[in-house]
C-alpha positions as CSV (number, residue, x, y, z in Angstrom):
1,M,-1.0,-34.4,-38.9
2,K,-3.5,-33.4,-41.6
3,I,-7.1,-34.4,-41.1
4,L,-9.1,-34.9,-44.3
5,R,-12.8,-34.2,-44.4
6,K,-15.3,-35.8,-46.7
7,K,-17.1,-33.2,-48.8
8,T,-20.8,-33.6,-48.1
9,Y,-23.7,-32.2,-50.0
10,L,-26.3,-33.6,-47.8
11,S,-27.6,-31.0,-45.5
12,A,-30.2,-28.5,-44.6
13,N,-29.6,-24.8,-44.1
14,L,-31.4,-21.7,-42.6
15,Y,-33.5,-21.2,-45.7
16,N,-35.2,-24.7,-45.5
17,I,-33.3,-25.9,-48.5
18,M,-32.3,-29.5,-48.1
19,K,-29.9,-31.5,-50.3
20,I,-30.5,-35.2,-50.8
21,K,-28.6,-38.0,-52.6
22,V,-30.7,-40.0,-55.0
23,K,-29.7,-43.2,-56.8
24,V,-31.7,-43.5,-60.0
25,Q,-32.5,-46.7,-61.9
26,P,-33.9,-45.5,-65.3
27,N,-35.7,-47.7,-67.8
28,S,-37.2,-49.8,-65.0
29,S,-40.5,-51.7,-65.2
30,K,-41.9,-49.8,-62.2
31,T,-42.0,-46.2,-60.8
32,E,-41.1,-46.3,-57.2
33,I,-39.3,-44.2,-54.5
34,I,-37.5,-45.9,-51.6
35,Q,-36.2,-43.8,-48.8
36,E,-33.1,-45.5,-47.3
37,D,-32.6,-42.9,-44.6
38,T,-33.3,-39.2,-44.2
39,T,-31.1,-38.0,-47.0
40,N,-30.6,-41.1,-49.2
41,Y,-33.2,-42.3,-51.7
42,K,-33.4,-44.9,-54.4
43,V,-35.8,-44.2,-57.3
44,Y,-36.9,-46.5,-60.0
45,L,-38.1,-44.7,-63.2
46,K,-39.9,-46.0,-66.3
47,K,-38.4,-43.4,-68.6
48,P,-35.0,-44.0,-70.3
49,A,-31.9,-42.0,-69.5
50,H,-32.0,-40.3,-72.9
51,E,-32.2,-36.6,-73.6
52,G,-33.0,-35.8,-69.9
53,K,-36.3,-37.8,-69.9
54,A,-35.3,-39.6,-66.7
55,N,-34.1,-36.4,-65.0
56,N,-37.4,-34.7,-65.8
57,E,-39.4,-37.6,-64.5
58,L,-37.2,-37.7,-61.3
59,E,-37.9,-34.1,-60.5
60,R,-41.6,-34.4,-61.2
61,L,-41.9,-37.6,-59.1
62,L,-39.9,-36.1,-56.1
63,K,-42.0,-32.9,-56.3
64,K,-45.2,-35.0,-56.1
65,H,-43.9,-37.3,-53.4
66,L,-42.3,-34.7,-51.1
67,K,-44.8,-31.9,-51.9
68,K,-41.9,-29.5,-52.4
69,K,-39.9,-28.2,-55.3
70,A,-37.1,-30.6,-56.3
71,K,-34.2,-29.7,-58.7
72,I,-31.2,-31.7,-59.7
73,I,-28.1,-29.6,-58.9
74,K,-25.2,-32.0,-59.5
75,C,-24.5,-35.2,-61.5
76,H,-27.0,-34.7,-64.3
77,T,-25.5,-37.6,-66.3
78,S,-24.7,-39.9,-63.4
79,K,-27.0,-42.5,-61.7
80,I,-26.3,-41.0,-58.3
81,K,-27.6,-37.4,-58.2
82,I,-27.6,-34.5,-55.7
83,V,-31.1,-33.0,-55.6
84,E,-32.1,-29.7,-53.9
85,I,-35.4,-29.7,-52.1
86,E,-37.0,-26.3,-51.2
């Protein structure tokens, strides 16, 4: 019997680098961060998802909110992104 494991990106390691999952709603009327649980966030952004404007705003907003460096590492063109927090 073979056991399948889900591949998870949400974790923390020895170097205090944490990965979180962020669902982004670009072109919204508000800018807001909602923490659903410890590693899942929903973020509303005013910038459109065009030429990386929403991604840049997301990184800037998470950096300001979490007071740590935030960088998108996966799913740059998707609404659900994996972000690395240092």
